[in-house]
C-alpha positions as CSV (number, residue, x, y, z in Angstrom):
1,X,123.8,130.6,78.3
2,X,126.6,129.9,80.7
3,X,128.1,126.6,81.6
4,X,125.9,126.3,84.6
5,X,122.9,125.8,82.3
6,X,124.7,122.9,80.6
7,X,125.2,121.3,84.0
8,X,128.8,120.5,83.3
9,X,131.0,119.9,86.4
10,X,134.8,120.6,86.2
11,X,137.3,118.1,87.5
12,X,137.4,118.3,91.3
13,X,137.7,116.1,94.4
14,X,134.1,116.8,95.3
15,X,133.1,116.0,91.7
16,X,134.9,112.7,91.8
17,X,133.2,111.7,95.0
18,X,129.7,112.6,93.6
19,X,130.6,110.6,90.5
20,X,131.3,107.5,92.6
21,X,127.9,107.8,94.2
22,X,125.8,108.6,91.1
23,X,127.5,106.8,88.2
24,X,129.1,103.5,89.3
25,X,126.5,102.0,91.6
26,X,125.2,99.4,89.0
27,X,128.5,98.3,87.6
28,X,130.1,98.5,91.1
29,X,127.7,96.0,92.6
30,X,128.1,93.4,89.8
31,X,130.9,91.5,91.7
32,X,128.0,90.3,94.0
33,X,126.8,87.9,91.3
34,X,128.9,87.7,88.2
35,X,131.4,84.9,89.1
36,X,128.7,83.0,90.9
37,X,126.7,83.0,87.6
38,X,129.8,82.0,85.5
39,X,130.7,79.0,87.8
40,X,127.1,77.9,88.0
41,X,126.0,74.8,89.8
42,X,128.7,72.4,88.5
43,X,132.0,71.7,90.0
44,X,134.6,74.5,90.1
45,X,137.2,74.1,87.4
46,X,140.3,76.2,86.6
47,X,139.5,76.6,82.8
48,X,136.1,78.2,83.6
49,X,137.4,80.4,86.4
50,X,140.6,81.7,84.6
51,X,138.7,82.0,81.3
52,X,135.8,83.7,83.0
53,X,137.9,86.4,84.8
54,X,139.9,86.9,81.6
55,X,136.7,87.6,79.7
56,X,135.5,89.9,82.5
57,X,138.8,92.0,82.3
58,X,138.6,92.3,78.5
59,X,134.9,93.1,78.5
60,X,135.4,95.9,81.0
61,X,138.3,97.1,78.8
62,X,136.6,96.9,75.4
63,X,133.0,97.6,76.3
64,X,133.2,99.9,79.3
65,X,136.6,101.7,79.0
66,X,137.0,102.0,75.2
67,X,133.4,102.2,74.0
68,X,131.8,104.3,76.8
69,X,134.5,106.1,78.8
70,X,136.8,107.0,75.8
71,X,134.4,107.2,72.8
72,X,130.8,107.6,73.8
73,X,131.4,110.4,76.3
74,X,132.7,112.5,73.4
75,X,129.1,112.6,72.1
76,X,127.8,115.0,74.7
77,X,124.8,117.2,74.0
78,X,125.8,120.5,75.7
79,X,127.1,118.4,78.6
80,X,124.2,115.9,78.7
81,X,124.3,112.2,77.7
82,X,122.0,109.2,77.2
83,X,120.6,107.4,74.2
84,X,117.9,110.1,73.6
85,X,120.5,112.9,74.0
86,X,122.6,111.0,71.4
87,X,119.6,110.8,69.1
88,X,119.0,114.5,69.2
89,X,122.6,115.0,68.0
90,X,122.1,112.8,65.0
91,X,118.5,113.5,64.1
92,X,119.5,116.9,62.7
93,X,120.5,115.0,59.6
94,X,116.8,114.2,58.9
95,X,117.7,110.5,58.5
96,X,114.3,109.0,59.6
97,X,115.4,105.4,60.4
98,X,117.7,106.7,63.2
99,X,114.6,107.0,65.3
100,X,114.3,103.2,65.5
101,X,117.6,102.5,67.3
102,X,116.8,105.3,69.7
103,X,113.3,104.0,70.6
104,X,114.4,100.4,70.8
105,X,117.5,101.2,72.9
106,X,115.5,103.5,75.3
107,X,112.9,100.8,75.7
108,X,115.5,98.1,76.4
109,X,117.2,100.2,79.0
110,X,113.9,100.9,80.8
111,X,112.9,97.2,80.6
112,X,116.1,96.0,82.2
113,X,115.5,98.5,85.0
114,X,112.8,96.3,86.3
115,X,115.2,93.4,86.9
116,X,118.3,95.5,88.1
117,X,117.0,96.5,91.6
118,X,115.6,93.0,92.4
119,X,118.8,91.2,91.4
120,X,121.1,93.7,93.2
121,X,119.2,93.8,96.4
122,X,118.5,90.0,96.4
123,X,122.2,89.2,95.9
124,X,123.1,91.4,98.9
125,X,120.4,90.1,101.2
126,X,121.1,86.5,100.4
127,X,124.5,87.0,102.0
128,X,122.6,86.7,105.4
129,X,122.5,82.9,104.7
130,X,126.2,82.8,105.1
131,X,125.6,83.5,108.8
132,X,125.0,80.1,110.5
133,X,122.0,81.2,112.6
134,X,120.3,82.7,109.5
135,X,120.9,79.9,106.9
136,X,117.2,79.4,106.2
137,X,116.0,83.0,106.5
138,X,113.3,83.9,103.8
139,X,114.9,86.7,101.8
140,X,111.9,87.5,99.5
141,X,109.9,89.5,102.1
142,X,113.0,91.5,103.1
143,X,113.8,92.3,99.5
144,X,110.2,93.4,98.8
145,X,110.2,95.7,101.9
146,X,113.5,97.3,100.8
147,X,112.2,97.9,97.3
148,X,108.9,99.4,98.5
149,X,110.8,101.8,100.8
150,X,113.2,102.7,98.0
151,X,110.3,103.7,95.6
152,X,108.3,105.4,98.4
153,X,111.1,107.8,99.2
154,X,111.4,108.9,95.6
155,X,108.7,111.5,96.0
156,X,110.8,113.4,98.6
157,X,113.9,113.7,96.3
158,X,117.4,112.6,97.1
159,X,119.1,115.9,97.8
160,X,119.8,115.1,101.5
161,X,120.6,111.4,101.2
162,X,122.4,111.9,97.9
163,X,125.3,113.6,99.7
164,X,125.9,110.3,101.4
165,X,126.1,108.3,98.2
166,X,129.7,109.3,97.3
167,X,131.3,108.4,100.7
168,X,129.3,105.1,100.8
169,X,130.5,104.0,97.4
170,X,134.1,105.1,98.1
171,X,134.1,102.8,101.1
172,X,132.4,100.1,99.0
173,X,135.1,100.2,96.2
174,X,137.9,100.3,98.8
175,X,136.4,97.2,100.4
176,X,136.2,95.5,96.9
177,X,139.9,96.2,96.3
178,X,141.1,95.2,99.8
179,X,139.1,91.9,99.8
180,X,140.5,91.1,96.3
181,X,144.2,91.7,97.3
182,X,143.7,89.7,100.5
183,X,142.9,86.6,98.4
184,X,145.4,87.4,95.6
185,X,148.3,87.5,98.2
186,X,147.8,83.7,98.4
187,X,147.9,83.0,94.7
188,X,149.3,85.8,92.4
189,X,149.4,83.4,89.5
190,X,145.7,84.1,88.9
191,X,146.9,87.4,87.3
192,X,148.0,85.3,84.3
193,X,144.3,85.5,83.3
194,X,145.0,89.0,82.0
195,X,146.2,87.1,78.9
196,X,143.2,87.1,76.5
197,X,144.1,83.6,75.4
198,X,142.5,82.2,78.6
199,X,139.2,83.8,77.5
200,X,139.7,82.5,74.0
201,X,140.3,78.9,75.2
202,X,137.2,79.0,77.3
203,X,134.9,80.4,74.6
204,X,136.2,78.4,71.6
205,X,137.7,75.2,72.9
206,X,135.9,74.4,76.2
207,X,132.6,72.5,75.6
208,X,129.7,74.9,76.1
209,X,132.2,77.6,77.0
210,X,130.7,80.2,74.6
211,X,127.5,80.4,76.6
212,X,129.5,81.6,79.6
213,X,129.5,85.0,77.8
214,X,125.9,85.4,78.9
215,X,127.1,85.5,82.5
216,X,130.3,87.5,81.7
217,X,128.2,90.3,80.2
218,X,126.7,91.0,83.6
219,X,130.0,92.7,84.6
220,X,129.4,95.6,82.3
221,X,125.6,96.1,82.7
222,X,126.1,99.5,84.3
223,X,128.1,100.9,81.4
224,X,125.1,102.7,79.9
225,X,124.8,104.7,83.1
226,X,128.3,106.2,82.5
227,X,126.8,108.0,79.5
228,X,123.2,108.5,80.7
229,X,124.3,110.4,83.8
230,X,127.0,112.5,82.1
231,X,125.1,115.7,82.8
232,X,125.3,115.1,86.6
233,X,129.1,114.8,86.8
234,X,130.9,115.8,83.6
235,X,133.1,113.6,81.5
236,X,136.5,114.4,83.2
237,X,135.2,113.3,86.6
238,X,133.8,110.1,85.1
239,X,137.0,109.2,83.3
240,X,139.3,109.8,86.2
241,X,137.1,108.1,88.8
242,X,136.6,105.1,86.4
243,X,140.3,104.4,86.6
244,X,140.0,103.9,90.4
245,X,136.7,101.9,90.0
246,X,138.1,99.6,87.4
247,X,141.2,98.8,89.4
248,X,139.1,97.9,92.5
249,X,136.6,95.8,90.4
250,X,139.4,93.9,88.7
251,X,141.2,93.2,92.0
252,X,137.9,91.9,93.5
253,X,137.1,89.6,90.5
254,X,140.7,88.2,90.5
255,X,140.5,87.8,94.3
256,X,137.3,85.8,93.9
257,X,139.1,83.8,91.1
258,X,142.0,83.0,93.5
259,X,139.5,81.7,96.1
260,X,137.7,79.6,93.4
261,X,141.0,78.1,92.1
262,X,141.8,77.0,95.7
263,X,138.5,75.1,95.8
264,X,138.6,73.3,92.5
265,X,136.3,70.3,92.2
266,X,133.9,71.7,94.9
267,X,130.4,73.0,94.4
268,X,129.2,76.5,95.4
269,X,125.9,75.1,96.6
270,X,124.2,78.4,96.3
271,X,126.9,80.4,98.2
272,X,128.5,83.5,96.7
273,X,132.2,83.7,96.1
274,X,131.8,87.4,96.9
275,X,130.9,86.7,100.5
276,X,133.1,83.6,100.9
277,X,136.3,85.7,100.5
278,X,135.3,87.8,103.5
279,X,136.6,87.0,107.0
280,X,133.8,85.6,109.2
281,X,134.1,88.6,111.6
282,X,133.7,91.0,108.8
283,X,130.6,89.3,107.2
284,X,127.8,91.3,108.9
285,X,129.5,94.6,108.0
286,X,130.0,93.4,104.4
287,X,126.4,92.3,104.0
288,X,125.2,95.7,105.4
289,X,127.5,97.6,103.1
290,X,126.5,95.5,100.1
291,X,122.8,96.2,100.9
292,X,123.3,99.9,101.1
293,X,125.4,99.9,97.9
294,X,122.7,98.0,96.0
295,X,120.1,100.6,97.2
296,X,122.4,103.4,95.9
297,X,122.7,101.5,92.6
298,X,118.9,101.1,92.3
299,X,118.4,104.8,93.2
300,X,120.6,105.9,90.3
301,X,118.7,103.5,88.0
302,X,115.3,104.8,89.0
303,X,116.4,108.5,88.6
304,X,117.8,107.5,85.2
305,X,114.4,106.0,84.3
306,X,112.6,109.3,85.2
307,X,115.1,111.2,83.0
308,X,114.6,108.8,80.1
309,X,110.8,109.1,80.2
310,X,111.0,112.8,80.5
311,X,113.1,113.0,77.4
312,X,110.8,110.7,75.6
313,X,107.8,112.9,76.4
314,X,109.6,116.0,75.2
315,X,110.6,114.2,71.9
316,X,107.0,113.0,71.4
317,X,107.8,109.3,72.0
318,X,105.7,108.9,75.2
319,X,102.3,109.9,76.4
320,X,102.3,113.0,78.7
321,X,102.7,112.2,82.4
322,X,102.6,114.2,85.6
323,X,106.1,115.4,86.5
324,X,107.1,116.7,89.9
325,X,110.2,118.4,91.1
326,X,111.0,117.2,94.7
327,X,114.1,119.3,95.1
328,X,116.0,122.2,93.6
329,X,118.7,119.9,92.2
330,X,119.3,120.5,88.5
331,X,117.6,117.9,86.4
332,X,116.1,116.0,89.3
333,X,112.5,115.0,88.8
334,X,109.9,112.5,89.9
335,X,107.2,110.9,87.7
336,X,104.7,109.1,90.0
337,X,103.2,106.9,87.3
338,X,106.6,105.6,86.2
339,X,107.8,105.2,89.8
340,X,104.9,103.0,90.9
341,X,104.9,101.0,87.6
342,X,108.6,100.2,88.1
343,X,107.9,99.4,91.8
344,X,105.1,96.9,90.8
345,X,107.4,95.4,88.1
346,X,110.2,94.9,90.6
347,X,108.0,93.2,93.2
348,X,106.6,90.9,90.5
349,X,110.1,90.0,89.4
350,X,111.1,89.2,93.0
351,X,107.9,87.0,93.5
352,X,108.4,85.2,90.2
353,X,112.1,84.4,90.4
354,X,112.5,84.4,94.3
355,X,116.3,83.8,94.1
356,X,119.0,86.0,92.6
357,X,120.5,82.9,90.9
358,X,117.3,82.6,88.8
359,X,117.3,86.3,88.1
360,X,120.9,86.1,86.7
361,X,119.5,83.6,84.2
362,X,117.2,86.3,82.8
363,X,119.4,89.3,83.3
364,X,121.2,91.2,80.5
365,X,119.2,90.2,77.4
366,X,117.7,93.6,76.8
367,X,120.8,95.5,78.0
368,X,122.9,94.2,75.2
369,X,120.0,95.1,72.8
370,X,120.2,98.7,74.1
371,X,124.0,98.7,73.7
372,X,123.7,97.5,70.1
373,X,121.3,100.4,69.4
374,X,123.6,103.0,71.0
375,X,126.5,101.6,68.9
376,X,124.5,102.2,65.8
377,X,123.8,105.8,66.7
378,X,127.3,106.4,67.9
379,X,128.7,105.2,64.5
380,X,126.5,107.6,62.7
381,X,127.6,110.4,65.1
382,X,131.2,109.6,64.4
383,X,130.4,109.9,60.6
384,X,128.8,113.3,61.2
385,X,131.8,114.5,63.2
386,X,134.1,113.4,60.4
387,X,136.1,110.9,62.5
388,X,139.0,109.3,60.6
389,X,137.3,106.6,58.4
390,X,139.5,103.7,59.6
391,X,138.5,104.5,63.2
392,X,134.8,104.4,62.2
393,X,135.2,101.2,60.3
394,X,137.2,99.6,63.1
395,X,134.6,100.7,65.6
396,X,131.7,99.2,63.6
397,X,133.5,95.9,62.9
398,X,134.8,95.3,66.5
399,X,131.6,96.2,68.3
400,X,129.3,94.6,65.8
401,X,131.3,91.3,66.4
402,X,131.6,91.7,70.2
403,X,128.0,92.8,70.8
404,X,126.4,90.3,68.5
405,X,128.4,87.6,70.2
406,X,127.0,88.8,73.5
407,X,123.5,88.9,72.1
408,X,123.7,85.3,70.8
409,X,125.0,84.1,74.2
410,X,122.2,86.0,75.9
411,X,119.6,84.3,73.8
412,X,120.2,81.2,75.8
413,X,118.5,83.1,78.6
414,X,115.2,83.7,76.7
415,X,113.4,80.7,78.0
416,X,114.9,81.1,81.5
417,X,113.1,84.3,82.1
418,X,114.8,86.7,79.6
419,X,111.4,86.7,77.7
420,X,110.0,88.9,80.5
421,X,112.3,91.8,80.0
422,X,112.2,91.4,76.2
423,X,108.4,91.4,76.3
424,X,108.4,94.6,78.4
425,X,110.9,96.2,75.9
426,X,108.6,95.2,73.0
427,X,105.6,96.7,74.8
428,X,107.5,100.0,75.5
429,X,108.8,100.2,71.9
430,X,105.2,99.7,70.6
431,X,103.9,102.5,72.8
432,X,106.6,104.9,71.7
433,X,106.2,104.1,68.0
434,X,102.4,104.3,68.1
435,X,102.5,107.6,70.0
436,X,105.0,109.0,67.5
437,X,103.3,107.9,64.4
438,X,99.7,108.8,65.6
439,X,100.9,112.3,66.1
440,X,102.5,112.3,62.7
441,X,99.2,111.1,61.1
442,X,97.1,113.7,63.0
443,X,99.5,116.6,62.3
444,X,99.5,115.6,58.6
445,X,95.8,116.6,58.4
446,X,95.9,119.7,60.6
447,X,94.9,122.6,58.4
448,X,96.8,125.9,58.8
449,X,95.7,129.3,57.4
450,X,97.5,132.6,57.0
451,X,97.1,134.7,60.2
452,X,97.5,137.9,58.3
453,X,94.2,137.2,56.4
454,X,92.3,137.1,59.7
455,X,94.0,140.0,61.6
456,X,91.5,142.7,60.4
457,X,88.6,140.5,61.6
458,X,90.3,139.9,65.0
459,X,90.8,143.6,65.4
460,X,87.2,144.4,64.6
461,X,86.0,141.6,66.9
462,X,88.0,142.9,69.9
463,X,86.3,146.3,69.4
464,X,82.8,145.0,68.7
465,X,80.8,145.9,71.8
466,X,77.7,144.0,70.6
467,X,79.6,140.7,71.3
468,X,79.8,139.8,75.0
469,X,83.4,139.9,76.2
470,X,84.7,136.4,76.7
471,X,87.9,137.4,78.5
472,X,90.3,140.4,78.8
473,X,93.2,138.2,77.6
474,X,92.5,135.1,75.5
475,X,95.4,132.7,75.2
476,X,95.5,129.8,72.6
477,X,98.2,127.1,72.5
478,X,99.2,126.7,68.8
479,X,101.2,123.9,67.1
480,X,102.0,126.1,64.1
481,X,105.8,126.3,63.7
482,X,105.5,129.1,61.2
483,X,104.5,132.2,63.1
484,X,102.7,133.6,60.0
485,X,100.3,130.7,60.2
486,X,97.6,129.5,62.7
487,X,95.4,126.4,62.9
488,X,92.1,126.9,61.1
489,X,90.4,125.3,64.2
490,X,91.6,128.2,66.3
491,X,90.1,130.8,63.9
492,X,86.9,128.7,63.9
493,X,86.9,128.7,67.7
494,X,87.3,132.5,68.0
495,X,84.9,133.5,65.2
496,X,82.3,130.8,64.7
497,X,82.0,128.2,67.5
498,X,81.2,131.0,69.9
499,X,82.4,134.4,68.9
500,X,85.0,135.3,71.5
501,X,85.7,138.9,72.1
502,X,88.9,139.7,74.0
503,X,91.0,142.8,74.4
504,X,94.2,140.9,73.6
505,X,94.5,137.6,71.7
506,X,97.7,135.7,72.6
507,X,99.0,132.7,70.6
508,X,101.6,130.6,72.4
509,X,103.8,128.0,70.7
510,X,106.3,125.6,72.4
511,X,109.2,124.4,70.3
512,X,111.4,121.5,71.8
513,X,115.0,122.0,70.7
514,X,118.0,119.7,70.7
515,X,119.9,121.4,73.5
516,X,118.9,119.9,76.9
517,X,118.4,123.0,79.1
518,X,117.7,125.9,76.7
519,X,115.0,128.3,77.9
520,X,114.3,131.2,75.4
521,X,111.3,133.0,74.0
522,X,110.4,135.4,71.2
523,X,107.6,137.8,71.0
524,X,105.9,138.9,67.8
525,X,103.3,141.7,68.0
526,X,101.0,141.5,65.0
527,X,98.7,144.3,66.2
528,X,99.8,146.4,69.1
529,X,97.9,145.6,72.3
530,X,95.6,143.3,70.3
531,X,97.2,140.2,68.7
532,X,100.5,138.9,70.1
533,X,102.4,135.6,69.5
534,X,105.0,134.1,72.0
535,X,107.4,131.3,70.9
536,X,109.1,129.3,73.6
537,X,112.2,127.4,72.7
538,X,112.8,124.8,75.4
539,X,115.4,122.1,75.7
540,X,114.4,118.4,75.7
541,X,115.0,118.1,79.4
542,X,113.0,121.2,80.4
543,X,109.4,120.8,81.5
544,X,107.0,123.1,79.6
545,X,105.5,124.9,82.6
546,X,103.7,127.3,80.3
547,X,101.6,129.0,83.0
548,X,104.7,130.1,84.9
549,X,106.7,131.0,81.8
550,X,103.8,132.9,80.2
551,X,103.4,134.9,83.3
552,X,107.1,135.8,83.3
553,X,106.9,136.9,79.7
554,X,103.9,139.1,80.4
555,X,105.7,140.6,83.4
556,X,108.8,141.4,81.2
557,X,106.6,143.0,78.5
558,X,104.7,145.1,81.1
559,X,108.1,146.2,82.6
560,X,109.3,147.2,79.1
561,X,105.9,149.0,78.5
562,X,105.2,146.8,75.5
563,X,101.8,145.8,76.6
564,X,99.0,147.1,78.9
565,X,97.4,144.2,80.8
566,X,95.1,146.4,82.9
567,X,91.4,145.5,82.6
568,X,89.6,147.4,80.0
569,X,86.4,147.5,82.0
570,X,86.0,151.1,83.1
571,X,85.4,150.5,86.8
572,X,88.4,148.1,87.0
573,X,90.6,150.1,84.7
574,X,90.1,153.2,86.9
575,X,91.5,151.2,89.9
576,X,94.4,149.6,87.9
577,X,93.0,146.1,88.2
578,X,94.8,143.5,86.0
579,X,92.5,141.9,83.5
580,X,91.6,138.2,83.5
581,X,93.5,135.6,81.5
582,X,91.7,132.6,79.9
583,X,93.6,129.7,78.2
584,X,91.8,127.7,75.4
585,X,93.1,124.2,74.7
586,X,91.7,122.6,71.6
587,X,91.4,118.8,71.8
588,X,91.0,117.0,68.4
589,X,89.1,113.8,68.3
590,X,88.8,111.3,65.5
591,X,85.4,111.6,63.9
592,X,83.5,108.4,62.9
593,X,83.0,109.9,59.5
594,X,86.7,109.4,58.6
595,X,87.8,106.7,56.2
596,X,91.4,105.6,56.8
597,X,93.8,102.8,55.8
598,X,93.3,100.0,58.4
599,X,96.8,100.3,59.9
600,X,96.4,104.0,60.4
601,X,93.0,103.5,62.0
602,X,94.5,100.9,64.3
603,X,97.3,103.2,65.3
604,X,94.9,106.1,66.0
605,X,92.6,103.8,68.0
606,X,95.5,102.7,70.3
607,X,96.6,106.3,70.5
608,X,93.1,107.3,71.7
609,X,93.3,104.8,74.5
610,X,96.8,106.0,75.5
611,X,95.7,109.6,75.4
612,X,92.8,108.8,77.6
613,X,95.2,107.3,80.2
614,X,97.8,110.0,79.9
615,X,97.8,113.5,81.4
616,X,95.5,116.1,79.8
617,X,97.0,118.8,77.6
618,X,96.3,121.6,80.1
619,X,98.0,119.7,83.0
620,X,100.9,118.6,80.8
621,X,101.6,122.2,79.9
622,X,101.4,123.3,83.5
623,X,98.3,125.5,83.1
624,X,96.1,126.7,85.9
625,X,93.0,124.5,85.3
626,X,90.7,127.1,86.9
627,X,91.5,129.5,83.9
628,X,91.4,126.9,81.2
629,X,88.6,126.0,78.7
630,X,89.0,122.7,76.7
631,X,87.2,122.7,73.4
632,X,86.8,119.4,71.4
633,X,86.7,119.5,67.6
634,X,86.5,116.7,65.1
635,X,89.7,115.8,63.2
636,X,88.7,115.6,59.6
637,X,91.3,113.3,58.1
638,X,89.7,112.0,54.9
639,X,86.4,113.1,53.5
640,X,83.9,110.2,53.4
641,X,82.8,108.8,50.1
642,X,79.8,110.3,48.4
643,X,76.5,109.1,49.9
644,X,74.0,108.0,47.3
645,X,71.0,109.3,49.1
646,X,68.1,110.2,46.8
647,X,65.0,112.2,47.6
648,X,61.7,110.7,46.5
649,X,58.8,113.0,46.0
650,X,55.2,111.7,45.9
651,X,52.2,113.7,44.9
652,X,50.8,113.2,48.4
653,X,53.8,115.0,49.9
654,X,52.9,118.2,48.1
655,X,50.6,120.3,50.2
656,X,48.9,123.0,48.2
657,X,48.0,126.2,50.1
658,X,44.2,126.8,50.5
659,X,42.7,129.0,47.8
660,X,42.0,132.5,48.8
661,X,38.4,133.4,48.3
662,X,37.4,136.8,47.2
């Protein structure tokens, strides 16, 4: 496959502009609320301000630049990134426990996505209160309307408006830098906070200073997006554009710091340092641009959530869901169920917290959990790639210390609302683990038989005119990885449940591979024009639209004269009419006769509920439902214990036949 399939973009001016619009929205809007959260409601003091911006600078340097931009972007899976892409790189080692950091990390990132749009949009809209005539404007209804519109437009795709994201974010970052410099020009001494000792003094010596880390961490909350959206932009574009983004962010944080130092002893009283450094005449434009920037940031996060869920479905971590493709942009998809669940979650967050200040208190707890998990996977990846051992050891020690320190500081947020995102993360993790292990339990008891043993019978059945023809082409979806095998239930369906005569029997298998966009297939003809197996090898980001893919394979085979799909009915064959195709999907249900360990029974019971709520197999595989038959068969997991049932025979039960008289 060519580079186009890997979706890697070379370094270019256009690529850099697109990167600004897609990648840096979340981390780029953090100046709206970070320093406001650090200063809090108490009087402004220089130790907190200088120590806070020192911590911000070194967090952006260590966490974002070193960990993500320099190290993590190396772990690309054919040009794709994200925690599940990283997991597919390390799972080849067959180390089973690596699944846990992947699942926990993915769930944590999804959970935090429910707070990110509300806090970003609320922080921007609350700037309206800086305008004298709008001091008491209710912001909650405005925020909710923006969020509903944002989620409503997802179904149409972002191809057209996506072109605007880059220029908008370029103007945004230039504004951040210019505003920062305008304040620094009055007090360049604030740059002394580049010395990490200011941060050390705040965290170690200042009373209660350590807990400021919880607010400092908000400056790097978008770092995971650098890696997750790698496939959209390419690592070189991300690395070069980050240099520009970091400079503008740092200038803005230091500019806000300069303004705060000039107002020592005062209280913020709910106002934002971000807006206070703006000239009064510029405020309406600044608020409008901030609102648009937060919408861009939220859009990127929502798209990332769709990608994450899609990968989880392909890796068997999530129930099957309806996936739509609103535009022809590579990798862009829309999952209605996830979209509206996220929308409902965001609205509930806005109604519960009301103010961005309260959201700040709950924000970041699960993000640091996700970062800890990605660090664990990355350390294992570095070991696989044989990085120099001191580098691996240094990485583990430094980031274990840094990220655990952040996690401890974030625990202070648990009772302030952090429990909400943590509860959602636990729920999502539970769903992923239950879905994964239930399929493992079920697959453990699926019985496979040798296909070769049944080929003569299939050949005879296809020619047995005494059996009514079921379909010209009969297609079964099989889970057998070994092409020499087939599920016993499929053989039972063809030969016993209702003998199904067909001219050609097709067995289709879908194998999800570790490469993101691979699309390949193999054909194995067991009996010419009679029994054929097709194996699709699809990447973990490719939707298995089996109906379309199967049709393409058949067209290729007809073109190569490998198969004749003309109807075998004489009247139709004479007129070259194509025969009918019928797909059979076998649904296995848990029989009441099974006796299982209680924990496995509980897992399968929850799995049954999730499966009922999820998309059906035929829709998930993109089959035309008008040509699909679903058969249900019991899943015999464990034979029941012997039933001690005895027959009692009384003399009255014996009926003697009447004697025959001569």
